[in-house]
N, C-alpha and C positions, 0 to 999 in steps of 0.2 A: 112522576109526580109533577103537577102544574103549580107554579107560584105566580102570584100577581104582584107586579111592581108598579107603583104609581109614581109619576114624576111631576115636576112643576110645569114642564113645558107641554107641548102638544102631545096628545096621545096617538099611538099608532095601532091600527088593527092589523096584526101580523097575518092572520089567515086571509084577510081581504087583500093585503099586499101580495102574498104568494099567488092567490087565485088570479089577480089582475095581471101579474107578470107572466104567469103560465099561459093564460088565454091570449094575451096580446103578442107574446113571442110566437105562439103557434100561428096566429093570423098574419103577422108581419114577416117573420123570418122563415117560417115553414115553407110557403110557396116558392120563395127564392131558392132555398136549398133543394126543393123537389125539382125545380126547373133545371138546376145544374146537374143533378143526378140523371134525370131523364135525357138530357142532352148527350150524356156519355153513351147511353144505350139506344139512341134513336135509330141506329142502323143495324141493331141486332134483330134476328128473326124472332126469337122468343125473348120478351122483355120481362124483367122482374117487377113486381109491384112493390113500391116503397111506402113505408109508414113513418110518420113524424112523431117523435116523443119529446116532451120538454120536461126538464128536471130543475126544480128550484130547491136548493138546500144550503147548508152552511158553507160547503165547498165552493159553490158558485151556481151560475145559471148555464144550462146547456140545452141545446136543441140538437137532437140526433135524428138523422134520416138513415134508415137501414132497410134492406129488402126483407119482405115477409118470408120467414123460413119455412114455407110450405111446399116449395118445389125445388127441382134440380137447378133451375135457373138462379135461385138465390145462392146455392152452393157455388155455382160458376162465378157469380159476382165476387164472393169471398176468395175463391181461388185466384182470380185475376187481381184483386186488390192487394192481398197479402202474400201471394205467391205460394208455390208448392216445391218442397225439396225434391231433388232428383233421387232416383233409386234404381236398383237392378230389377229388371223385369224377367220373370221366368214363366214358362207355360203352365197352364192349370194342371195338365196331366203330367205325372212325373216322368213318363217315358217319351213324351212328345217333344217337339221342337218349336221354338217361337219363330214367328216370321217377322222380319223387319225390312224396311226399304233402305237400301244403301245407295244413295245417288252419286256420291263423290268418290266412291271406292273406299277401300280399307285405310284407316289411319295407321294401323299397325298391320304389318304383313301377316295375313292369315294363311295357313297351309292348306293346300288342296289334298286330294287322295294320295297323290304320289309324293307328297312332302315338299312341293315347290311353293314358294309364295305366290298368292293370287291377288289380283286387284279386282275383285268381284264387284260388279255393279248390278243394280236392279234388286230383285227379290232374293233375300238370303235367309237361310234357315240356320238357327243357332240355338244353343241350349239356354242362353240368357244374354241380355243386352242392357246397356245403360240408357235409362230414360232421363233426360236432363232436367225435367221439371218445368215449372212455369215461373217466369221472372215476375216479380211483384211490380205492379204498375202504380200503386199508391194513388188510386182515384180520389179517396177521401182527403188525403193531404193536399192534393192539387185544388180540390174544391174549397177547402178551408182557406187556403192561401188566396184564392180569387175572391171569396165572399167576405173575408175578414173586415175590410173597411166599411162595407154596407152593414154587416152584422153589428159592428161596434156602434155605428151611428144609430141604428134602430134600437139597440139595447139601452143606450143612454137615454134616448127619448122615452122609451117604455118605462124605465126606472123612475124618471122624473114624474111621469104621469101617475105611476102606481103609488109613489110616496104622497103625492097630492090627494089622490083618491082615498088612500088609507088613513089619512088624518081624521080624527074625530074631534069635534069642537068641545063637547063637554061630556063628562061622565064616562069617558073611555078608560081603558087600562091597557097596559102592555103585558101580554101574556107570553111566557117563555117556558120551555120545558127544562127542568133541572134533573140532575142525576139523583136517583133514589139510593140512599145509603141503607144498608142492612146492619142492624146491631145484633151481635151474637152474645 
């Protein structure tokens, strides 16, 4: 349900304010964040395509840059950003053996056929082995830390301009959405 509140002071066009903030943030801050994301993947063979989205609501104003979720490259970005837990790897066939490369020898003494400990190196066949996972690199946290001063400066300027542009001189009204109550 929409209610109209009239005030004695200047009237504000809320929809105009939100539209102005959203478009100006995409134009001013969006390219800055895109440059930072593309700088991280500049030496990758397959690069993800990034998309900019802007949200203006009661909680705040946010500009989000994320890879488009259409390819494996986007999944790789999320794996590297947030990390992946380690797990035990087993072969797909129940009777098969998994191959793993052991370059530094066994950490725990494994037994060979005659029951003596071996310090095997190279290609080793085993029923299962531990995959340590991927350590989280927190790309987005680092970008946010680097871009924050410029983002704050741009956001303050954009908000000032949006408030000036949203003021109506006469005949305006302040429109807000109220919660609709149901009577039983």
